VEXLOLUM-101258 format. One record per residue (C-alpha): residue in one letter; chain; x, y, z negated. Coordinates in nm, 2 decimals, decimal comma. Example, Ala and Ser with C-alpha at 12.3 -4.5 7.8 and 13.67 -1.06 7.14 Angstrom:
# VEXLOLUM-101258
+-----+-------+--------+--------+--------+
! res ! chain !     px !     py !     pz !
+-----+-------+--------+--------+--------+
!   a !     A !   1,23 !  -0,45 !  -0,78 !
!   s !     A !   1,37 !  -0,11 !  -0,71 !
+-----+-------+--------+--------+--------+
This chain:
# VEXLOLUM-101258
+-----+-------+--------+--------+--------+
! res ! chain !     px !     py !     pz !
+-----+-------+--------+--------+--------+
!   x !     A !  -1,34 !   1,83 !  -3,06 !
!   x !     A !  -1,42 !   1,47 !  -3,00 !
!   x !     A !  -1,16 !   1,20 !  -3,08 !
!   x !     A !  -1,20 !   0,85 !  -2,95 !
!   x !     A !  -0,96 !   0,61 !  -3,13 !
!   x !     A !  -0,87 !   0,28 !  -2,96 !
!   x !     A !  -0,88 !   0,09 !  -3,28 !
!   x !     A !  -1,22 !   0,21 !  -3,41 !
!   x !     A !  -1,43 !   0,31 !  -3,11 !
!   x !     A !  -1,68 !   0,09 !  -2,93 !
!   x !     A !  -1,51 !  -0,08 !  -2,64 !
!   x !     A !  -1,72 !   0,08 !  -2,37 !
!   x !     A !  -1,69 !   0,42 !  -2,52 !
!   x !     A !  -1,31 !   0,39 !  -2,54 !
!   x !     A !  -1,28 !   0,26 !  -2,18 !
!   x !     A !  -1,49 !   0,54 !  -2,04 !
!   x !     A !  -1,28 !   0,79 !  -2,23 !
!   x !     A !  -0,96 !   0,62 !  -2,11 !
!   x !     A !  -1,04 !   0,59 !  -1,73 !
!   x !     A !  -1,39 !   0,72 !  -1,67 !
!   x !     A !  -1,25 !   1,04 !  -1,52 !
!   x !     A !  -0,97 !   0,86 !  -1,32 !
!   x !     A !  -1,05 !   0,89 !  -0,95 !
!   x !     A !  -0,86 !   0,58 !  -0,85 !
!   x !     A !  -1,07 !   0,27 !  -0,94 !
!   x !     A !  -0,75 !   0,06 !  -0,93 !
!   x !     A !  -0,73 !   0,10 !  -1,30 !
!   x !     A !  -0,40 !   0,11 !  -1,49 !
!   x !     A !  -0,33 !  -0,14 !  -1,78 !
!   x !     A !  -0,21 !   0,13 !  -2,01 !
!   x !     A !  -0,38 !   0,23 !  -2,34 !
!   x !     A !  -0,36 !   0,56 !  -2,53 !
!   x !     A !  -0,39 !   0,55 !  -2,91 !
!   x !     A !  -0,67 !   0,80 !  -2,88 !
!   x !     A !  -0,84 !   1,03 !  -2,63 !
!   x !     A !  -0,92 !   1,38 !  -2,74 !
!   x !     A !  -1,20 !   1,55 !  -2,54 !
!   x !     A !  -1,10 !   1,92 !  -2,58 !
!   x !     A !  -1,34 !   2,20 !  -2,51 !
!   x !     A !  -1,13 !   2,50 !  -2,63 !
!   x !     A !  -0,77 !   2,61 !  -2,69 !
!   x !     A !  -0,81 !   2,54 !  -3,06 !
!   x !     A !  -0,90 !   2,18 !  -2,97 !
!   x !     A !  -0,58 !   2,15 !  -2,76 !
!   x !     A !  -0,36 !   2,28 !  -3,04 !
!   x !     A !  -0,52 !   2,05 !  -3,29 !
!   x !     A !  -0,47 !   1,75 !  -3,05 !
!   x !     A !  -0,09 !   1,83 !  -3,02 !
!   x !     A !  -0,07 !   1,85 !  -3,40 !
!   x !     A !  -0,25 !   1,51 !  -3,42 !
!   x !     A !   0,01 !   1,36 !  -3,19 !
!   x !     A !   0,29 !   1,50 !  -3,41 !
!   x !     A !   0,12 !   1,35 !  -3,72 !
!   x !     A !   0,10 !   1,01 !  -3,56 !
!   x !     A !   0,45 !   1,04 !  -3,41 !
!   x !     A !   0,34 !   0,97 !  -3,06 !
!   x !     A !   0,35 !   1,14 !  -2,72 !
!   x !     A !   0,10 !   1,38 !  -2,56 !
!   x !     A !  -0,05 !   1,32 !  -2,22 !
!   x !     A !  -0,28 !   1,56 !  -2,04 !
!   x !     A !  -0,56 !   1,51 !  -1,79 !
!   x !     A !  -0,69 !   1,80 !  -1,58 !
!   x !     A !  -0,89 !   1,66 !  -1,29 !
!   x !     A !  -0,80 !   1,29 !  -1,31 !
!   x !     A !  -0,72 !   1,28 !  -0,94 !
!   x !     A !  -0,36 !   1,15 !  -0,97 !
!   x !     A !  -0,34 !   0,84 !  -0,75 !
!   x !     A !  -0,11 !   0,67 !  -1,01 !
!   x !     A !  -0,32 !   0,79 !  -1,31 !
!   x !     A !  -0,03 !   0,96 !  -1,47 !
!   x !     A !  -0,24 !   1,08 !  -1,76 !
!   x !     A !  -0,31 !   0,73 !  -1,89 !
!   x !     A !  -0,01 !   0,64 !  -2,11 !
!   x !     A !   0,05 !   0,37 !  -2,36 !
!   x !     A !   0,05 !   0,47 !  -2,73 !
!   x !     A !  -0,02 !   0,84 !  -2,66 !
!   x !     A !  -0,27 !   1,10 !  -2,75 !
!   x !     A !  -0,45 !   1,18 !  -2,42 !
!   x !     A !  -0,59 !   1,53 !  -2,42 !
!   x !     A !  -0,88 !   1,53 !  -2,17 !
!   x !     A !  -0,96 !   1,88 !  -2,04 !
!   x !     A !  -1,28 !   1,78 !  -1,86 !
!   x !     A !  -1,50 !   1,96 !  -2,10 !
!   x !     A !  -1,27 !   2,27 !  -2,10 !
!   x !     A !  -1,40 !   2,47 !  -1,80 !
!   x !     A !  -1,39 !   2,84 !  -1,78 !
!   x !     A !  -1,36 !   3,09 !  -1,49 !
!   x !     A !  -1,33 !   3,47 !  -1,50 !
!   x !     A !  -1,30 !   3,68 !  -1,19 !
!   x !     A !  -1,17 !   4,04 !  -1,13 !
!   x !     A !  -1,29 !   4,09 !  -0,78 !
!   x !     A !  -1,15 !   4,44 !  -0,75 !
!   x !     A !  -0,79 !   4,32 !  -0,83 !
!   x !     A !  -0,85 !   3,98 !  -0,66 !
!   x !     A !  -0,75 !   3,79 !  -0,96 !
!   x !     A !  -0,91 !   3,50 !  -1,14 !
!   x !     A !  -0,84 !   3,32 !  -1,46 !
!   x !     A !  -0,93 !   2,95 !  -1,46 !
!   x !     A !  -0,88 !   2,65 !  -1,69 !
!   x !     A !  -0,68 !   2,35 !  -1,57 !
!   x !     A !  -0,98 !   2,11 !  -1,51 !
!   x !     A !  -1,16 !   2,36 !  -1,28 !
!   x !     A !  -1,15 !   2,21 !  -0,93 !
!   x !     A !  -1,10 !   2,38 !  -0,60 !
!   x !     A !  -1,47 !   2,32 !  -0,53 !
!   x !     A !  -1,57 !   2,46 !  -0,87 !
!   x !     A !  -1,37 !   2,78 !  -0,82 !
!   x !     A !  -1,44 !   2,84 !  -0,46 !
!   x !     A !  -1,81 !   2,76 !  -0,50 !
!   x !     A !  -1,82 !   3,08 !  -0,71 !
!   x !     A !  -1,57 !   3,29 !  -0,53 !
!   x !     A !  -1,70 !   3,24 !  -0,17 !
!   x !     A !  -2,06 !   3,29 !  -0,25 !
!   x !     A !  -2,05 !   3,57 !  -0,51 !
!   x !     A !  -1,73 !   3,76 !  -0,42 !
!   x !     A !  -1,63 !   3,68 !  -0,06 !
!   x !     A !  -1,30 !   3,55 !  -0,19 !
!   x !     A !  -1,12 !   3,21 !  -0,21 !
!   x !     A !  -0,83 !   3,04 !  -0,37 !
!   x !     A !  -0,63 !   2,78 !  -0,16 !
!   x !     A !  -0,66 !   2,49 !  -0,39 !
!   x !     A !  -0,64 !   2,12 !  -0,30 !
!   x !     A !  -0,81 !   1,97 !   0,00 !
!   x !     A !  -1,01 !   1,71 !  -0,19 !
!   x !     A !  -1,29 !   1,89 !  -0,37 !
!   x !     A !  -1,24 !   1,72 !  -0,71 !
!   x !     A !  -0,87 !   1,80 !  -0,75 !
!   x !     A !  -0,82 !   1,99 !  -1,07 !
!   x !     A !  -0,59 !   2,30 !  -1,04 !
!   x !     A !  -0,38 !   2,18 !  -1,34 !
!   x !     A !  -0,21 !   1,90 !  -1,16 !
!   x !     A !  -0,23 !   2,07 !  -0,83 !
!   x !     A !  -0,04 !   2,38 !  -0,93 !
!   x !     A !   0,21 !   2,23 !  -1,17 !
!   x !     A !   0,34 !   1,98 !  -0,91 !
!   x !     A !   0,34 !   2,23 !  -0,62 !
!   x !     A !   0,02 !   2,11 !  -0,45 !
!   x !     A !  -0,03 !   2,15 !  -0,08 !
!   x !     A !  -0,37 !   2,32 !  -0,03 !
!   x !     A !  -0,57 !   2,49 !   0,24 !
!   x !     A !  -0,37 !   2,68 !   0,50 !
!   x !     A !  -0,04 !   2,60 !   0,33 !
!   x !     A !   0,15 !   2,66 !   0,67 !
!   x !     A !   0,10 !   3,03 !   0,59 !
!   x !     A !   0,27 !   3,11 !   0,31 !
!   x !     A !   0,74 !   2,30 !  -1,52 !
!   x !     A !   0,74 !   2,38 !  -1,86 !
!   x !     A !   0,69 !   2,09 !  -2,10 !
!   x !     A !   0,37 !   2,19 !  -2,28 !
!   x !     A !  -0,01 !   2,21 !  -2,23 !
!   x !     A !  -0,12 !   2,49 !  -1,99 !
!   x !     A !  -0,46 !   2,63 !  -2,10 !
!   x !     A !  -0,52 !   2,89 !  -1,84 !
!   x !     A !  -0,40 !   2,99 !  -1,49 !
!   x !     A !  -0,39 !   3,34 !  -1,34 !
!   x !     A !  -0,48 !   3,30 !  -0,97 !
!   x !     A !  -0,42 !   3,54 !  -0,69 !
!   x !     A !  -0,72 !   3,54 !  -0,46 !
!   x !     A !  -0,75 !   3,61 !  -0,09 !
!   x !     A !  -1,06 !   3,72 !   0,12 !
!   x !     A !  -1,28 !   3,44 !   0,24 !
!   x !     A !  -1,28 !   3,44 !   0,62 !
!   x !     A !  -1,65 !   3,37 !   0,66 !
!   x !     A !  -1,69 !   3,46 !   1,03 !
!   x !     A !  -1,34 !   3,35 !   1,13 !
!   x !     A !  -1,34 !   3,01 !   0,96 !
!   x !     A !  -1,33 !   2,79 !   1,27 !
!   x !     A !  -1,20 !   2,45 !   1,38 !
!   x !     A !  -1,11 !   2,26 !   1,70 !
!   x !     A !  -1,09 !   1,88 !   1,71 !
!   x !     A !  -0,98 !   1,61 !   1,95 !
!   x !     A !  -1,04 !   1,24 !   1,90 !
!   x !     A !  -0,82 !   1,01 !   2,12 !
!   x !     A !  -0,83 !   0,63 !   2,16 !
!   x !     A !  -0,52 !   0,49 !   1,99 !
!   x !     A !  -0,38 !   0,40 !   2,34 !
!   x !     A !  -0,31 !   0,77 !   2,38 !
!   x !     A !  -0,12 !   0,78 !   2,05 !
!   x !     A !   0,22 !   0,88 !   2,19 !
!   x !     A !   0,10 !   1,13 !   2,44 !
!   x !     A !  -0,14 !   1,31 !   2,20 !
!   x !     A !   0,10 !   1,30 !   1,90 !
!   x !     A !   0,40 !   1,44 !   2,10 !
!   x !     A !   0,17 !   1,71 !   2,23 !
!   x !     A !   0,06 !   1,83 !   1,88 !
!   x !     A !   0,41 !   1,82 !   1,75 !
!   x !     A !   0,54 !   2,03 !   2,05 !
!   x !     A !   0,28 !   2,31 !   2,00 !
!   x !     A !   0,30 !   2,34 !   1,62 !
!   x !     A !   0,62 !   2,55 !   1,57 !
!   x !     A !   0,48 !   2,85 !   1,78 !
!   x !     A !   0,11 !   2,80 !   1,68 !
!   x !     A !  -0,08 !   3,06 !   1,48 !
!   x !     A !   0,04 !   3,05 !   1,12 !
!   x !     A !  -0,31 !   3,08 !   0,97 !
!   x !     A !  -0,41 !   2,75 !   1,14 !
!   x !     A !  -0,38 !   2,42 !   0,96 !
!   x !     A !  -0,27 !   2,14 !   1,20 !
!   x !     A !  -0,31 !   1,77 !   1,12 !
!   x !     A !  -0,32 !   1,44 !   1,30 !
!   x !     A !  -0,51 !   1,15 !   1,13 !
!   x !     A !  -0,52 !   0,78 !   1,23 !
!   x !     A !  -0,86 !   0,64 !   1,11 !
!   x !     A !  -1,14 !   0,42 !   1,20 !
!   x !     A !  -1,44 !   0,64 !   1,30 !
!   x !     A !  -1,76 !   0,54 !   1,13 !
!   x !     A !  -1,91 !   0,24 !   1,30 !
!   x !     A !  -1,62 !   0,17 !   1,53 !
!   x !     A !  -1,37 !  -0,12 !   1,53 !
!   x !     A !  -1,08 !   0,06 !   1,69 !
!   x !     A !  -0,84 !   0,30 !   1,53 !
!   x !     A !  -0,85 !   0,65 !   1,68 !
!   x !     A !  -0,61 !   0,95 !   1,65 !
!   x !     A !  -0,80 !   1,26 !   1,53 !
!   x !     A !  -0,62 !   1,59 !   1,58 !
!   x !     A !  -0,77 !   1,88 !   1,39 !
!   x !     A !  -0,70 !   2,25 !   1,39 !
!   x !     A !  -0,86 !   2,46 !   1,11 !
!   x !     A !  -0,81 !   2,83 !   1,13 !
!   x !     A !  -0,90 !   3,11 !   0,89 !
!   x !     A !  -0,92 !   3,45 !   1,06 !
!   x !     A !  -1,12 !   3,77 !   0,99 !
!   x !     A !  -1,34 !   3,73 !   1,30 !
!   x !     A !  -1,46 !   3,48 !   1,55 !
!   x !     A !  -1,27 !   3,65 !   1,82 !
!   x !     A !  -0,94 !   3,62 !   1,64 !
!   x !     A !  -1,01 !   3,26 !   1,56 !
!   x !     A !  -1,08 !   3,18 !   1,93 !
!   x !     A !  -0,75 !   3,35 !   2,03 !
!   x !     A !  -0,56 !   3,15 !   1,77 !
!   x !     A !  -0,71 !   2,82 !   1,88 !
!   x !     A !  -0,70 !   2,88 !   2,25 !
!   x !     A !  -0,34 !   2,74 !   2,31 !
!   x !     A !  -0,45 !   2,39 !   2,19 !
!   x !     A !  -0,76 !   2,40 !   2,41 !
!   x !     A !  -0,55 !   2,50 !   2,71 !
!   x !     A !  -0,27 !   2,25 !   2,67 !
!   x !     A !  -0,45 !   1,94 !   2,53 !
!   x !     A !  -0,39 !   1,61 !   2,70 !
!   x !     A !  -0,69 !   1,45 !   2,88 !
!   x !     A !  -0,85 !   1,14 !   2,75 !
!   x !     A !  -1,02 !   1,26 !   2,43 !
!   x !     A !  -1,34 !   1,07 !   2,36 !
!   x !     A !  -1,48 !   1,36 !   2,14 !
!   x !     A !  -1,37 !   1,72 !   2,13 !
!   x !     A !  -1,49 !   2,06 !   2,02 !
!   x !     A !  -1,34 !   2,41 !   2,05 !
!   x !     A !  -1,36 !   2,70 !   1,79 !
!   x !     A !  -1,66 !   2,55 !   1,62 !
!   x !     A !  -1,81 !   2,75 !   1,33 !
!   x !     A !  -1,68 !   2,58 !   1,01 !
!   x !     A !  -1,66 !   2,65 !   0,63 !
!   x !     A !  -1,48 !   2,56 !   0,32 !
!   x !     A !  -1,79 !   2,39 !   0,20 !
!   x !     A !  -1,81 !   2,17 !   0,51 !
!   x !     A !  -1,44 !   2,08 !   0,48 !
!   x !     A !  -1,49 !   1,97 !   0,12 !
!   x !     A !  -1,78 !   1,75 !   0,24 !
!   x !     A !  -1,55 !   1,59 !   0,50 !
!   x !     A !  -1,27 !   1,54 !   0,25 !
!   x !     A !  -1,51 !   1,38 !   0,01 !
!   x !     A !  -1,62 !   1,13 !   0,28 !
!   x !     A !  -1,26 !   1,05 !   0,36 !
!   x !     A !  -1,18 !   1,00 !  -0,01 !
!   x !     A !  -1,49 !   0,83 !  -0,16 !
!   x !     A !  -1,54 !   0,79 !  -0,53 !
!   x !     A !  -1,54 !   0,45 !  -0,70 !
!   x !     A !  -1,28 !   0,31 !  -0,46 !
!   x !     A !  -0,93 !   0,17 !  -0,50 !
!   x !     A !  -0,64 !   0,37 !  -0,37 !
!   x !     A !  -0,27 !   0,33 !  -0,30 !
!   x !     A !  -0,10 !   0,64 !  -0,17 !
!   x !     A !   0,26 !   0,72 !  -0,06 !
!   x !     A !   0,43 !   0,98 !   0,15 !
!   x !     A !   0,75 !   1,12 !   0,30 !
!   x !     A !   0,89 !   1,44 !   0,45 !
!   x !     A !   1,03 !   1,31 !   0,78 !
!   x !     A !   1,36 !   1,45 !   0,91 !
!   x !     A !   1,31 !   1,75 !   1,15 !
!   x !     A !   1,50 !   1,58 !   1,43 !
!   x !     A !   1,34 !   1,24 !   1,40 !
!   x !     A !   1,14 !   1,08 !   1,67 !
!   x !     A !   0,83 !   1,11 !   1,46 !
!   x !     A !   0,57 !   0,93 !   1,68 !
!   x !     A !   0,81 !   0,63 !   1,70 !
!   x !     A !   0,89 !   0,64 !   1,32 !
!   x !     A !   0,52 !   0,65 !   1,23 !
!   x !     A !   0,38 !   0,42 !   1,50 !
!   x !     A !   0,32 !   0,12 !   1,28 !
!   x !     A !   0,16 !   0,33 !   1,01 !
!   x !     A !  -0,08 !   0,49 !   1,25 !
!   x !     A !  -0,17 !   0,18 !   1,45 !
!   x !     A !  -0,21 !  -0,10 !   1,19 !
!   x !     A !  -0,43 !   0,04 !   0,91 !
!   x !     A !  -0,51 !  -0,25 !   0,66 !
!   x !     A !  -0,87 !  -0,14 !   0,59 !
!   x !     A !  -1,14 !   0,05 !   0,78 !
!   x !     A !  -1,16 !   0,32 !   0,50 !
!   x !     A !  -0,78 !   0,38 !   0,50 !
!   x !     A !  -0,61 !   0,66 !   0,70 !
!   x !     A !  -0,26 !   0,79 !   0,78 !
!   x !     A !  -0,19 !   1,16 !   0,80 !
!   x !     A !   0,07 !   1,38 !   0,97 !
!   x !     A !   0,06 !   1,75 !   0,86 !
!   x !     A !   0,25 !   2,01 !   1,07 !
!   x !     A !   0,46 !   2,22 !   0,83 !
!   x !     A !   0,67 !   2,42 !   1,08 !
!   x !     A !   0,74 !   2,71 !   1,06 !
!   x !     A !   0,69 !   2,75 !   0,68 !
!   x !     A !   0,92 !   2,45 !   0,63 !
!   x !     A !   1,21 !   2,66 !   0,78 !
!   x !     A !   1,18 !   2,94 !   0,52 !
!   x !     A !   1,39 !   2,95 !   0,20 !
!   x !     A !   1,16 !   2,83 !  -0,07 !
!   x !     A !   1,13 !   3,03 !  -0,39 !
!   x !     A !   1,20 !   2,88 !  -0,73 !
!   x !     A !   0,89 !   2,67 !  -0,77 !
!   x !     A !   0,76 !   2,32 !  -0,82 !
!   x !     A !   0,76 !   2,24 !  -0,45 !
!   x !     A !   1,12 !   2,30 !  -0,36 !
!   x !     A !   1,17 !   2,07 !  -0,06 !
!   x !     A !   1,00 !   2,03 !   0,27 !
!   x !     A !   1,05 !   1,93 !   0,63 !
!   x !     A !   0,86 !   2,01 !   0,95 !
!   x !     A !   0,67 !   1,68 !   0,92 !
!   x !     A !   0,47 !   1,57 !   0,62 !
!   x !     A !   0,34 !   1,21 !   0,64 !
!   x !     A !   0,11 !   1,04 !   0,40 !
!   x !     A !  -0,07 !   0,71 !   0,36 !
!   x !     A !  -0,41 !   0,70 !   0,19 !
!   x !     A !  -0,50 !   0,33 !   0,16 !
!   x !     A !  -0,86 !   0,29 !   0,05 !
!   x !     A !  -1,05 !  -0,02 !  -0,03 !
!   x !     A !  -1,33 !  -0,15 !  -0,25 !
!   x !     A !  -1,26 !  -0,51 !  -0,36 !
!   x !     A !  -0,99 !  -0,61 !  -0,61 !
!   x !     A !  -0,90 !  -0,91 !  -0,40 !
!   x !     A !  -0,76 !  -0,68 !  -0,14 !
!   x !     A !  -0,51 !  -0,52 !  -0,38 !
!   x !     A !  -0,21 !  -0,74 !  -0,28 !
!   x !     A !  -0,27 !  -0,70 !   0,10 !
!   x !     A !  -0,32 !  -0,32 !   0,09 !
!   x !     A !  -0,04 !  -0,25 !  -0,15 !
!   x !     A !   0,20 !  -0,47 !   0,03 !
!   x !     A !   0,12 !  -0,30 !   0,36 !
!   x !     A !   0,20 !   0,04 !   0,21 !
!   x !     A !   0,53 !  -0,08 !   0,06 !
!   x !     A !   0,63 !  -0,24 !   0,39 !
!   x !     A !   0,55 !   0,08 !   0,59 !
!   x !     A !   0,74 !   0,30 !   0,34 !
!   x !     A !   1,04 !   0,07 !   0,33 !
!   x !     A !   1,10 !   0,15 !   0,70 !
!   x !     A !   0,98 !   0,51 !   0,71 !
!   x !     A !   1,18 !   0,63 !   0,40 !
!   x !     A !   1,51 !   0,60 !   0,58 !
!   x !     A !   1,40 !   0,87 !   0,82 !
!   x !     A !   1,29 !   1,10 !   0,54 !
!   x !     A !   1,45 !   1,38 !   0,33 !
!   x !     A !   1,22 !   1,30 !   0,03 !
!   x !     A !   0,86 !   1,31 !  -0,07 !
!   x !     A !   0,59 !   1,53 !  -0,22 !
!   x !     A !   0,53 !   1,47 !  -0,59 !
!   x !     A !   0,15 !   1,47 !  -0,58 !
!   x !     A !   0,10 !   1,17 !  -0,34 !
!   x !     A !   0,37 !   0,96 !  -0,50 !
!   x !     A !   0,38 !   0,67 !  -0,76 !
!   x !     A !   0,72 !   0,68 !  -0,94 !
!   x !     A !   0,65 !   0,33 !  -1,07 !
!   x !     A !   0,68 !   0,18 !  -0,72 !
!   x !     A !   0,94 !   0,38 !  -0,53 !
!   x !     A !   1,23 !   0,62 !  -0,61 !
!   x !     A !   1,31 !   0,91 !  -0,38 !
!   x !     A !   1,38 !   1,28 !  -0,38 !
!   x !     A !   1,12 !   1,53 !  -0,48 !
!   x !     A !   1,32 !   1,85 !  -0,53 !
!   x !     A !   1,63 !   2,02 !  -0,40 !
!   x !     A !   1,92 !   1,90 !  -0,61 !
!   x !     A !   1,98 !   2,23 !  -0,79 !
!   x !     A !   1,61 !   2,26 !  -0,88 !
!   x !     A !   1,59 !   1,90 !  -1,00 !
!   x !     A !   1,89 !   1,96 !  -1,23 !
!   x !     A !   1,74 !   2,28 !  -1,37 !
!   x !     A !   1,40 !   2,13 !  -1,43 !
!   x !     A !   1,55 !   1,84 !  -1,63 !
!   x !     A !   1,76 !   2,08 !  -1,83 !
!   x !     A !   1,46 !   2,29 !  -1,92 !
!   x !     A !   1,27 !   1,98 !  -2,03 !
!   x !     A !   1,56 !   1,86 !  -2,26 !
!   x !     A !   1,60 !   2,21 !  -2,41 !
!   x !     A !   1,23 !   2,27 !  -2,49 !
!   x !     A !   1,11 !   1,92 !  -2,56 !
!   x !     A !   1,42 !   1,73 !  -2,68 !
!   x !     A !   1,22 !   1,46 !  -2,85 !
!   x !     A !   1,00 !   1,39 !  -2,54 !
!   x !     A !   0,67 !   1,48 !  -2,72 !
!   x !     A !   0,51 !   1,56 !  -2,39 !
!   x !     A !   0,49 !   1,26 !  -2,16 !
!   x !     A !   0,73 !   1,29 !  -1,88 !
!   x !     A !   0,73 !   1,13 !  -1,53 !
!   x !     A !   0,57 !   0,79 !  -1,52 !
!   x !     A !   0,84 !   0,57 !  -1,37 !
!   x !     A !   0,86 !   0,19 !  -1,39 !
!   x !     A !   0,83 !   0,09 !  -1,75 !
!   x !     A !   0,76 !   0,46 !  -1,85 !
!   x !     A !   1,13 !   0,49 !  -1,96 !
!   x !     A !   1,23 !   0,82 !  -1,79 !
!   x !     A !   1,18 !   1,02 !  -2,11 !
!   x !     A !   1,37 !   1,35 !  -2,13 !
!   x !     A !   1,62 !   1,23 !  -1,86 !
!   x !     A !   1,35 !   1,27 !  -1,60 !
!   x !     A !   1,36 !   1,12 !  -1,25 !
!   x !     A !   1,69 !   1,05 !  -1,07 !
!   x !     A !   1,57 !   1,25 !  -0,76 !
!   x !     A !   1,75 !   1,02 !  -0,52 !
!   x !     A !   1,65 !   0,77 !  -0,25 !
!   x !     A !   1,65 !   0,43 !  -0,42 !
!   x !     A !   1,81 !   0,26 !  -0,11 !
!   x !     A !   2,11 !   0,49 !  -0,16 !
!   x !     A !   2,15 !   0,42 !  -0,53 !
+-----+-------+--------+--------+--------+
């Protein structure tokens, strides 16, 4: 176990331990008392005892992909699990055991090649399963289907990897076709094949100066024939005017990870926010400004079709609230001088959009900036009661709200403009 104390470590060593594994290069000005680089369960136990001895809180980092860098907390013991990586697979039972810092790419790199299996982890390849699972992450093909402590291992149910039936169709429209193309994809989503992921993304294509609307269908079937049948309704009903398109192209999880990594480059600055838009809202109208006025060429806006899984009764889990329409902003830039402009753009967009929302997804939120709903009311109340029962002193860092004052009371789980 390696312990890097703020008071005694070399400045560069401490800074690397503090934020070296934080994905967002818009670094937080928060400083743990020490960072413990754990490589075993015994190290984790020792780190918690160290926090008790020093009468401070415990923060945990799995993958470091939190946009708001939740793991970096003032006057805490930060347990960094980056060196604690372990994966076991029981292919016959389709079960895997994995440590929290294992990423979707780590796990699926082994599962797909050696066992013909997969686990639907996060879209971005470097998202650790710790944060992904504990906040109810939305991963691959999610249209188809919190205890205060340190989790050391997850038991994962695996599914067959659809090697021959992993296919995609894509349509890139000039932004002038925004309304027609967006209304089309929304109209076909409810009755579309459940094993097909449907997304619309506003972005600047590489080398171009005009925003385009990219509509992507990714399906996971057992054969190419099934994939073609699943994707055919989009091909048959698509609006004219696409400048680029493909139908039922052979694809792979590895290729999708590459695309996601390009869209979410390392060593960049990020500001993300999101909302679940009301089912009966005029979604293209509500999101028009967000999709047509991106503040930087590396930024993008996303709509994700959740219907019909959004209409089911959700089980008792971290993700307890959804709507038919998931919307997110991923504002990406490089220079610190652009911070005010890019962050202000996000805040201005969300101030208008949030009034058409039922709440937001925990993983793409920053509680320091905006208050909203993340759970159904009963689930939120139960979660906070569990926290107060099992960690009454707030030893485990809670939700990072403005000023880091939520403590054992947790988040209010309400729209701030209604408070």
